[in-house]
C-alpha positions as CSV (number, residue, x, y, z in Angstrom):
1,X,-10.9,-23.0,-17.9
2,X,-13.8,-21.7,-15.8
3,X,-16.5,-24.1,-14.6
4,X,-20.0,-22.9,-13.8
5,X,-22.7,-25.0,-12.2
6,X,-26.3,-23.7,-12.3
7,X,-29.1,-25.1,-10.2
8,X,-32.8,-24.4,-10.4
9,X,-35.5,-23.6,-12.8
10,X,-36.1,-19.9,-13.8
11,X,-39.3,-20.6,-15.6
12,X,-42.7,-20.2,-14.0
13,X,-44.2,-23.6,-13.9
14,X,-47.7,-22.1,-14.7
15,X,-46.5,-19.8,-17.4
16,X,-47.9,-20.3,-20.9
17,X,-44.4,-19.4,-22.4
18,X,-42.7,-22.8,-21.9
19,X,-40.2,-22.0,-24.7
20,X,-38.6,-19.2,-22.7
21,X,-34.8,-19.6,-23.0
22,X,-32.8,-20.4,-19.9
23,X,-30.7,-17.8,-18.0
24,X,-27.4,-19.4,-18.8
25,X,-28.2,-20.0,-22.5
26,X,-29.4,-16.4,-22.8
27,X,-26.1,-15.2,-21.3
28,X,-24.0,-17.3,-23.7
29,X,-26.0,-15.9,-26.7
30,X,-25.9,-12.3,-25.6
31,X,-22.5,-11.7,-23.9
32,X,-20.0,-9.8,-25.9
33,X,-17.2,-11.8,-24.3
34,X,-18.4,-15.1,-25.7
35,X,-16.6,-15.8,-29.0
36,X,-17.7,-19.3,-29.7
37,X,-20.4,-21.7,-28.4
38,X,-20.3,-25.5,-28.9
39,X,-23.9,-26.0,-29.9
40,X,-23.5,-29.8,-30.1
41,X,-23.7,-30.0,-26.3
42,X,-26.7,-27.8,-26.0
43,X,-29.0,-30.8,-25.8
44,X,-29.4,-32.8,-22.6
45,X,-26.3,-34.7,-21.7
46,X,-26.7,-38.3,-22.9
47,X,-25.0,-39.9,-20.0
48,X,-26.8,-37.9,-17.4
49,X,-30.1,-36.3,-18.6
50,X,-30.6,-34.4,-15.3
51,X,-28.3,-31.6,-16.5
52,X,-27.4,-29.8,-19.7
53,X,-23.7,-29.1,-20.6
54,X,-22.6,-26.1,-22.5
55,X,-19.1,-25.1,-23.6
56,X,-17.9,-21.8,-24.9
57,X,-14.9,-19.6,-25.3
58,X,-14.6,-16.5,-23.1
59,X,-12.0,-13.7,-22.9
60,X,-10.7,-14.9,-26.3
61,X,-9.2,-18.3,-25.5
62,X,-10.5,-19.3,-22.1
63,X,-12.7,-22.4,-22.1
64,X,-16.0,-22.0,-20.3
65,X,-17.8,-25.1,-19.2
66,X,-21.4,-24.8,-17.9
67,X,-23.5,-27.5,-16.3
68,X,-27.1,-26.4,-16.1
69,X,-29.3,-28.5,-13.7
70,X,-32.9,-27.3,-13.8
71,X,-34.1,-30.2,-11.6
72,X,-33.2,-30.1,-8.0
73,X,-33.8,-33.9,-7.7
74,X,-30.2,-34.5,-8.7
75,X,-29.3,-34.1,-5.0
76,X,-31.8,-36.8,-4.0
77,X,-31.2,-39.1,-6.9
78,X,-27.4,-38.8,-7.4
79,X,-25.7,-37.3,-4.4
80,X,-22.2,-38.3,-5.8
81,X,-22.7,-36.5,-9.1
82,X,-24.1,-33.3,-7.4
83,X,-21.2,-33.2,-5.0
84,X,-18.7,-33.8,-7.8
85,X,-20.3,-30.9,-9.8
86,X,-20.0,-28.5,-6.8
87,X,-16.5,-29.6,-6.0
88,X,-15.3,-28.9,-9.6
89,X,-17.2,-25.6,-9.9
90,X,-15.5,-22.2,-9.9
91,X,-18.9,-20.4,-9.7
92,X,-22.4,-21.6,-8.6
93,X,-25.6,-20.0,-9.9
94,X,-28.9,-20.7,-8.1
95,X,-32.0,-19.5,-10.0
96,X,-35.7,-19.5,-9.3
97,X,-38.9,-17.8,-10.5
98,X,-40.3,-15.2,-8.3
99,X,-43.8,-16.4,-9.3
100,X,-43.4,-20.0,-8.1
101,X,-43.6,-19.9,-4.3
102,X,-43.9,-23.7,-4.0
103,X,-40.6,-24.4,-5.9
104,X,-38.9,-21.7,-3.8
105,X,-40.1,-23.1,-0.6
106,X,-39.0,-26.6,-1.6
107,X,-35.6,-25.1,-2.6
108,X,-35.3,-23.4,0.8
109,X,-36.4,-26.3,2.9
110,X,-35.0,-29.3,1.2
111,X,-32.1,-28.4,-1.1
112,X,-30.3,-25.4,0.5
113,X,-29.2,-27.5,3.4
114,X,-27.7,-30.0,0.9
115,X,-25.9,-27.2,-0.9
116,X,-24.5,-25.9,2.3
117,X,-23.3,-29.4,3.2
118,X,-21.6,-29.8,-0.2
119,X,-20.0,-26.3,0.2
120,X,-18.8,-27.1,3.7
121,X,-15.2,-27.8,2.6
122,X,-14.8,-25.3,-0.2
123,X,-15.0,-21.6,-0.8
124,X,-17.0,-21.0,-4.1
125,X,-18.8,-17.7,-5.0
126,X,-22.6,-18.2,-5.3
127,X,-25.0,-16.1,-7.3
128,X,-28.7,-16.2,-6.5
129,X,-30.9,-15.0,-9.4
130,X,-34.6,-14.2,-8.8
131,X,-36.1,-14.1,-12.3
132,X,-39.3,-12.7,-13.5
133,X,-41.7,-9.8,-12.8
134,X,-44.0,-10.4,-9.9
135,X,-47.7,-11.0,-10.7
136,X,-49.7,-9.4,-7.9
137,X,-53.1,-10.8,-9.0
138,X,-55.5,-12.3,-6.5
139,X,-54.5,-16.0,-6.0
140,X,-56.9,-18.7,-6.9
141,X,-59.2,-19.8,-4.1
142,X,-60.4,-23.1,-5.5
143,X,-59.8,-26.3,-3.4
144,X,-57.1,-27.4,-5.8
145,X,-55.0,-24.3,-5.2
146,X,-55.0,-24.2,-1.4
147,X,-51.2,-24.2,-1.4
148,X,-51.3,-20.7,-2.9
149,X,-48.7,-21.7,-5.5
150,X,-49.3,-18.5,-7.5
151,X,-48.1,-16.1,-4.6
152,X,-44.9,-14.3,-5.2
153,X,-41.5,-14.7,-3.6
154,X,-40.6,-11.4,-2.0
155,X,-37.3,-9.7,-2.2
156,X,-36.7,-10.1,1.5
157,X,-37.1,-13.8,1.2
158,X,-34.5,-13.9,-1.6
159,X,-32.1,-11.8,0.4
160,X,-32.5,-14.0,3.5
161,X,-31.7,-17.0,1.3
162,X,-28.5,-15.3,0.0
163,X,-27.4,-14.6,3.6
164,X,-27.7,-18.2,4.5
165,X,-25.4,-19.2,1.7
166,X,-23.1,-16.1,1.8
167,X,-24.2,-15.5,-1.8
168,X,-24.7,-12.4,-4.1
169,X,-28.4,-11.7,-4.7
170,X,-29.9,-10.1,-7.8
171,X,-33.3,-9.8,-9.4
172,X,-33.7,-10.1,-13.2
173,X,-37.2,-8.8,-14.1
174,X,-36.8,-10.0,-17.7
175,X,-34.1,-11.8,-19.7
176,X,-33.2,-8.8,-22.0
177,X,-29.8,-7.3,-22.9
178,X,-29.6,-5.1,-19.9
179,X,-30.4,-7.7,-17.3
180,X,-28.4,-10.5,-19.0
181,X,-25.4,-8.8,-20.5
182,X,-24.7,-6.0,-18.1
183,X,-26.3,-6.9,-14.8
184,X,-26.0,-10.7,-14.5
185,X,-23.1,-10.9,-16.9
186,X,-21.1,-8.2,-15.1
187,X,-21.3,-10.0,-11.8
188,X,-20.6,-13.4,-13.4
189,X,-17.6,-12.1,-15.4
190,X,-16.2,-10.5,-12.3
191,X,-16.1,-13.8,-10.5
192,X,-14.7,-15.4,-13.7
193,X,-11.7,-13.0,-13.6
194,X,-11.3,-13.6,-9.9
195,X,-11.2,-17.4,-10.5
196,X,-8.7,-17.1,-13.4
197,X,-6.4,-14.8,-11.3
198,X,-6.5,-17.3,-8.4
199,X,-5.7,-20.2,-10.7
200,X,-2.8,-18.3,-12.3
201,X,-1.4,-17.5,-8.9
202,X,-1.6,-21.1,-7.7
203,X,0.0,-22.3,-10.9
204,X,2.9,-19.9,-10.5
205,X,3.4,-21.0,-6.9
206,X,3.4,-24.7,-8.0
207,X,5.8,-24.0,-10.8
208,X,8.2,-22.2,-8.5
209,X,8.0,-25.1,-6.0
210,X,8.8,-27.6,-8.7
211,X,11.7,-25.5,-10.0
212,X,13.0,-25.2,-6.5
213,X,12.8,-29.0,-6.0
214,X,14.7,-29.6,-9.3
215,X,17.4,-27.1,-8.5
216,X,20.9,-28.6,-8.7
217,X,22.6,-28.3,-5.3
218,X,26.3,-27.6,-5.1
219,X,28.6,-30.4,-4.0
220,X,29.1,-30.8,-0.3
221,X,32.7,-30.0,0.3
222,X,34.6,-30.9,3.4
223,X,34.2,-28.1,5.9
224,X,37.0,-26.7,8.1
225,X,36.8,-27.3,11.8
226,X,36.0,-23.7,12.6
227,X,34.2,-21.3,10.3
228,X,34.5,-17.5,10.8
229,X,31.2,-15.9,11.9
230,X,30.3,-12.9,9.8
231,X,28.5,-10.1,11.5
232,X,26.7,-7.1,9.9
233,X,29.0,-4.2,9.9
234,X,27.9,-1.4,12.1
235,X,27.1,2.0,10.6
236,X,30.0,4.5,10.8
237,X,28.1,7.5,9.4
238,X,28.4,9.6,12.5
239,X,32.2,8.8,12.7
240,X,32.7,9.8,9.1
241,X,30.8,13.0,9.6
242,X,32.9,13.9,12.6
243,X,36.1,13.0,10.7
244,X,34.9,15.4,8.0
245,X,35.0,18.2,10.6
246,X,38.4,17.1,12.0
247,X,40.0,16.5,8.7
248,X,38.6,19.7,7.1
249,X,38.0,17.9,3.7
250,X,35.9,19.9,1.3
251,X,35.3,22.7,3.9
252,X,33.6,25.7,2.3
253,X,33.3,28.1,5.2
254,X,36.0,29.4,7.6
255,X,35.5,31.2,10.9
256,X,37.9,33.7,12.2
257,X,38.1,35.9,15.3
258,X,38.3,39.6,14.9
259,X,42.1,39.5,15.2
260,X,42.4,36.8,12.5
261,X,44.6,34.8,14.9
262,X,43.0,31.4,14.4
263,X,40.8,29.6,11.9
264,X,38.0,27.1,12.3
265,X,36.7,25.3,9.2
266,X,33.3,23.8,8.5
267,X,30.7,23.0,5.9
268,X,27.8,25.2,5.0
269,X,25.3,22.4,4.3
270,X,25.9,20.8,7.7
271,X,25.5,24.1,9.6
272,X,22.3,25.0,7.6
273,X,20.8,21.6,8.2
274,X,20.6,22.3,12.0
275,X,20.1,26.1,12.1
276,X,17.9,28.7,10.4
277,X,20.5,31.3,11.6
278,X,23.1,29.8,9.3
279,X,20.6,29.6,6.5
280,X,20.2,33.3,6.9
281,X,24.0,33.9,7.1
282,X,24.8,31.9,4.0
283,X,22.0,33.2,1.8
284,X,19.8,30.1,1.8
285,X,17.0,32.1,3.3
286,X,16.3,35.9,3.4
287,X,15.3,37.8,6.5
288,X,11.7,37.8,5.1
289,X,11.7,34.0,5.3
290,X,12.6,34.0,9.0
291,X,10.1,36.4,10.7
292,X,11.9,35.9,14.1
293,X,13.7,39.0,15.4
294,X,15.7,37.0,17.8
295,X,17.4,34.9,15.1
296,X,17.9,37.8,12.7
297,X,19.4,40.0,15.5
298,X,21.7,37.2,16.7
299,X,23.0,36.6,13.2
300,X,23.9,40.3,12.8
301,X,25.4,40.7,16.3
302,X,27.5,37.5,16.3
303,X,28.8,37.1,12.7
304,X,30.0,39.1,9.8
305,X,30.5,37.7,6.3
306,X,33.5,39.5,4.8
307,X,35.3,39.6,1.5
308,X,38.4,37.4,1.3
309,X,41.0,40.1,0.2
310,X,42.1,41.1,3.7
311,X,42.2,37.5,5.0
312,X,45.1,35.1,5.2
313,X,45.3,32.4,2.5
314,X,42.8,29.5,2.7
315,X,43.9,26.6,4.9
316,X,45.3,23.4,3.4
317,X,42.0,21.6,3.6
318,X,40.3,23.9,1.2
319,X,41.1,23.4,-2.5
320,X,42.6,26.5,-4.2
321,X,39.8,26.6,-6.8
322,X,37.1,26.9,-4.1
323,X,36.7,30.3,-2.4
324,X,35.3,29.6,1.0
325,X,32.9,31.9,2.8
326,X,34.9,33.8,5.3
327,X,33.0,34.7,8.5
328,X,34.2,36.8,11.4
329,X,33.0,35.9,14.8
330,X,32.5,39.1,16.8
331,X,32.3,37.5,20.2
332,X,35.8,36.3,21.2
333,X,34.5,34.0,24.0
334,X,32.0,32.3,21.7
335,X,34.7,32.0,19.0
336,X,37.1,30.2,21.5
337,X,34.4,27.6,22.1
338,X,33.5,27.2,18.4
339,X,35.4,23.9,18.0
340,X,33.3,22.4,20.8
341,X,30.1,23.9,19.4
342,X,30.8,22.5,15.9
343,X,31.5,19.1,17.4
344,X,28.1,19.3,19.0
345,X,26.5,20.3,15.7
346,X,28.2,17.6,13.7
347,X,27.2,15.0,16.2
348,X,23.5,15.6,15.5
349,X,23.0,18.6,17.8
350,X,21.5,16.5,20.7
351,X,24.5,15.8,23.0
352,X,23.7,18.8,25.1
353,X,25.1,17.6,28.4
354,X,28.5,17.0,26.7
355,X,28.5,20.5,25.2
356,X,27.8,22.0,28.6
357,X,30.6,20.0,30.1
358,X,33.1,20.9,27.3
359,X,32.3,24.6,27.5
360,X,32.6,24.7,31.3
361,X,36.1,23.0,31.1
362,X,37.3,25.5,28.6
363,X,36.0,28.7,30.1
364,X,36.1,27.8,33.8
365,X,33.6,30.7,34.3
366,X,29.9,29.9,35.0
367,X,28.7,33.3,33.8
368,X,30.6,33.1,30.5
369,X,29.5,29.5,30.1
370,X,25.9,30.5,30.4
371,X,26.2,33.3,27.9
372,X,27.8,31.0,25.3
373,X,25.1,28.3,25.8
374,X,22.4,30.9,25.5
375,X,23.8,31.9,22.1
376,X,23.9,28.3,21.0
377,X,20.3,27.9,22.0
378,X,19.4,30.9,19.9
379,X,21.3,29.5,16.9
380,X,19.4,26.3,17.2
381,X,16.1,28.1,17.8
382,X,13.1,27.0,15.7
383,X,11.5,30.2,14.2
384,X,8.2,31.1,15.9
385,X,8.7,28.8,18.9
386,X,9.8,29.7,22.4
387,X,13.4,29.2,23.3
388,X,13.7,26.4,26.0
389,X,16.0,28.4,28.3
390,X,15.3,26.1,31.3
391,X,15.4,22.4,31.5
392,X,17.2,22.1,28.1
393,X,18.3,18.5,28.2
394,X,19.4,16.0,25.6
395,X,16.0,14.4,24.8
396,X,14.4,17.9,24.4
397,X,17.2,19.1,22.2
398,X,17.0,16.0,20.1
399,X,13.3,16.4,19.6
400,X,13.5,20.2,18.8
401,X,16.7,20.5,16.8
402,X,17.7,17.2,15.4
403,X,16.9,18.2,11.8
404,X,18.3,16.3,8.8
405,X,20.4,16.7,5.7
406,X,17.4,15.5,3.8
407,X,16.4,19.2,3.6
408,X,19.0,19.6,0.9
409,X,18.5,16.3,-1.0
410,X,17.8,16.7,-4.8
411,X,18.0,20.5,-4.7
412,X,20.6,22.9,-6.1
413,X,20.7,24.8,-2.9
414,X,24.3,24.5,-1.5
415,X,25.0,21.6,-4.0
416,X,28.6,21.3,-5.3
417,X,28.2,18.2,-7.4
418,X,25.4,17.1,-9.8
419,X,24.8,13.5,-10.9
420,X,23.2,13.1,-14.4
421,X,21.3,9.9,-14.5
422,X,20.7,8.6,-18.0
423,X,19.2,5.5,-19.6
């Protein structure tokens, strides 16, 4: 259910039309969401004549209860009832006529502090409705009208009142379909939905708490003196990737020197994930896709992709049904360091100091070592960017070249297995 409490009188005390319907009753009669109104409660409540109670159905089957209190004296005469109404309210509506300055001033001076005091311990949305078209005629100057009761309540005064209560302010020039159903009704129904959502959330939390409390606990068995401590297993992805290189499982590319004396196996997708040069070599990209002469020239001068007829049989790690790409390495010195270079690539291409050390140990020649490392830098070069020839250290290599296999996720490029997900 949603409980609305409305305070104040929207009628002009000096207006000839004393039969003008109230704001709340007009909304209940005009709103398209109201499916049923209990008219038996439309008269003043017998037990407490200071307010009128309405009941209706909104949103199909949600009960709407409205307490309309046109007389502010309820705060002075029955503080307990007024606080009980505010405490049980989901939405509060404060209404006044813009042509009754005296009533507004009394509301502001006497009753707003009481409302603020009652709202001190609860958070309830408040709507302030200024009702009527302002009458800008000359006020009466006779001695009986010295209080200037016919002067209008300005918009700025209403806005200031809304600021004091943290309320939503609106002006309703007349109680027609637009102002009641769309303007006032739209704001009111928004707060209704917010209230219902909050109640539903609190109800679910309470239900879960009750279910948790009623849960049957397992019997307490006698525990052994010492229990093993289970720790989260550390990731061994890097080790598995390195073992893939060492074990040569599923290798689809083989490197040979020009004399075909040795063979080094690898995986195209791993190589392409760290180097645009290998993408060019294995047909993933064309020379037009890599407008960098250094990379294209290095690919042509260092490697040659050959047909497999003149080559020895495929190594044991390559299945017979798979024809690996056979690549000749034209630089014999570079080819001799290829195992160390591949180890560097399969380790994420950022352990540069270790690669330098491994190449130095193998070649034992500083000039040849520098030449091999320069070729590696060109292989790992990002197209369009300068090659970091100097101060090429681990953290820089990691930032520049540590690309990912995610480049080939969910794409047919270099894929050798397809998962069909159904249902």
